[in-house]
N, C-alpha and C positions, 0 to 999 in steps of 0.2 A: 260305329264304322262309318263312312263317309256316305255322301250320297253322289249320284254320278253327277251333279252340276259341282260337288264340293270336290270331286276329283276333278274334275275339270279346270277351276279353278287353282287347284295348285301344281299341275301340269302347268298353265298359263304362269303360273308366280315362279316354275323353276323349282319347287319343293319335290316334286315327284317327275321323273321322265319317263315315258311311256308311248314309245310310237306303236304298238299293237291298239288292238278296239275294245271300246268299252262294252260291256256287256249287262244292264242295268244297271247295279251301283258296283260293279266290280269290273276288273281287268282280265277280259279273255284270254286265257294261256294255251297257244297251240303250240304243237309237237313240231320241234327242230331237229336240229343235228349235232353231234352225235346220239346215237342208240347205243344202249351196251346191256345187251342180255346176262343173265347172272344164270350160272350151271352147276350143276350139284357135281362137284370135283372129285367124289368118291371117296373122299376122308372125312373126317371131323375138324371142322375149323377152329381153331384156338384163336378165339377175340382179343387175347392179350399179345397176338403175333402178326402184325401187319402185312408179312409175307403168306402165311397164312389165308388170311381176307382175302388179300389178291387172287388167289386160285378160282375164286366165286365168278372173276371176272373175265367176258368173253373180250375177244377184239372190237374196240369199238366200230361201229358202221357210221360210214359219213356219206353222205348224198342218199342214204337209204328213201326208199318209197313207201314200202310198207313191210311190216313183219307177223310174223303169228306167235302170239303168245296163250301158252298151253296153261290148263288150271294149275293153281299151285305156284307160278313162275313168275318170275319179277324182272322190270328191265329199268334201267334209268335212262331219263332223255332230257336234253337240253330245252329249254322253251325256246320260241323261236325268235322273240325281241327281248332286248335286256330289259329290265328294269332298275331304276334308281329312286331310292327314298331317302328322302331329307331326315335330319337327325331327330327330328320330331314324328317321322311316321313310322308305324309298322304295318303289317300285312298279313292276312290268313289266308291259306290256300285250302279251297273244297273241291271234291269233284263234283261234276257235273251231275246234276241226279238220273237223268234219263243213261247215264254210262252207269252209275253205281248201281241200280236196278237190273243190270246184267253182269253184274261181281266185277267191277273194274274199278280199283281204288288208285286214285292217282298222287294221294301224298299223304300217308298214314303215319310215318314215324316223327315228321317235323315239318307240322302246317304252319309254321310261324315264320316269317321275314321279320329281319330284324331293323331295329333303325341301322338308316346310313349304307343298308344294303344296296351294292351296283355292281350289277352283271347279269348272268341268264341263270334263270331257276334251273335245276336240275328236278324233273319229277320223276318220283318212284312211280313206276305201271305194275301194280299188281292185279293178277288174276285171280279172284276169292272165288269166281263162278265155276258151273262144271261145262262150259262149253270153251271151246279154242277161239279165241278172238284176234281180231287183225286191224292193231293202230295203225293209222297215215297219215303220212305228212301231205301238207295242202300243197306241195310244187314237185315237181320233176327236178332232179338235181343239175338238169343243164338251164334250167329258166330260174329268172329272180322273183319271177312275177307269180301270183297265186292263179292257180288252175281253174277253170271255169265248174269243173265237174262237182257239183252240190253235194252229192253223196261221200267225195272225200273231203273237200273244206267241213261238213259236218263231223265226221269222225275223226278230223286233227283238232276240232275246239274239246279239248281235254279236260281243262278245269279253270276255275276263275278265283280271283285273287282281290280280296276285300281291304282296301288301306283304312287305316283307323289311327287316330292318333290316342296315343296310349294316356289317361288321364286328364285329358282337357276334351273340350269340344272346339272345335274349328268353325269360323264363318266362312261363306263362301262369298261373301263381300269384302270389296277391296279394304 
């Protein structure tokens, strides 16, 4: 895994593109838009049939502020900032520990970001705990700037992404 200074050096070199915040030795992922809840369609899902799988998805919510995620329920949400990794870099997504302790898993089935990735990551939000959870976005849909509401900002900080170089060490020097 790269250190914070190594990540900054790779961003400055253009090997990694990231407009968001750094948190320790990782990229801080915040909830963006759209958000899409998954719902029980009332029948068995045939995993070999995409039309059957598509019945799980509710309508995508654009410009959402908050949602309620019941125990055992899953939602998909785009990260607010896009990420681009150069061909020599991969990344791992992990839940923030304070959210994991209340039962929110943020990326359980595919935690790896492959070399060459370029776009918005889709986060899986799975409530594995006993209580209803309320993820929030950090801004109101009519504003492009972050709200000053620290509670809302904290609840939008959902995961972090650690950048790594598969099979070799990268120096932060020029």
